C-alpha positions, 0 to 999 in steps of 0.5 A: 425347447426351441423346435425351430432348430433344424438339421439339413440332410441331403438324402435323395427324396426316394430314400428319405422318410420323416423321423420324429425327434425331440430337439430339432427338426429335419429339413431334407434338401435332396442333392441327388435323385435316383431312378431304376435302370431297366434290365435288358436281355443281355444283362438277364442272359448274363445273370442266368448263365453266370448264376453267381453264388455271392451277391453284394448289395451296397444300399437298401434301395438297391436291395429292394430293386434286386429282389423285385427284378433280379432275384427271380433269375437265380437257380439257387439262393446265393450268399448275400453280403450287405454293406450295413444293417438297413440293407440287411433288413431288406434281405432278411425279408426275402431269404436267410440272413446276410453277412454284414461286415464289422466296418459297415462300408466298402472297405468292410465289404472287401474284407469279407470278399477275401473269404470268397476268392473262388466264388462267382460274385455279382455286384449290384449297385448304382452308376455313381457308387464309388469304385472301391469294391470294383477296383479290388475285385478287378485288381485281385482277379476275382470272377465277378460281374457288376450290374448297374441297377439304378442311376443317380443324378445331381440336383443343383438345388440353390435353396440350400444356401438360404438354409445353411446360413440360417441361425437356426441351422444346427448343421448338415448331414451328407449321406454320400460323396456325390452329395458333397461334390454337388454341395460344393458346386453350389456353395463354397463353404460351410460355417456349421457343424458337418456330419458324414454318414460314414468313412467314405463320405467323410474322406470326400469332405476331407478333400474340401478341407472339412473334418466332419463328425462321424459316428463310428461304425454307424451308417444307418441314417435314422440312427445317426439323425437320432444321435445328432438330436440327442447331442445337439445341445451337449 
């Protein structure tokens, strides 16, 4: 077994955790960084006054922030919609099980939201999340408010050029569309297998004329990395 083989991941440092693998190692080179946004009085008053009965959480990091800083202002427990299993796991630590879509991405969340047209909806997300859910709510006249609870900033890390050209590099896994955009600002091409965490990140790679490998209906970072490790020599 050649343990010198590695997979590049581009996950934010605050989201990354080491995963023991059999065939490859992970070299994580963050291309984005995250920072919590402080809650101001206007935002707090809006949340208290609105008292939404549906809460949409689109990342595990956002879910952690929500329960630490926002949940205490709710008068009663809302229905939670989680974009995937990692986000759902955080929610179940604090309250009842959330609703999780079959298609674990923004399109799947939209399918669930069609059942809640008459409800008050709160969308908790980053400043750089895609606009798919928001545009749906806006276009179809839903009663909603969005809260930007953390910010994402680009990290233009040039050392990724060295790793992506190494003969030991078995590919690169992108975990967000923004990471894809930052990568192609740094370097123009990839001559390695390209993986995407989900459909939307894959669509962004398609704009750069790459057809990534996507493990259907699996947006869990740890599970995807293990799947790549299992199939690396097949």
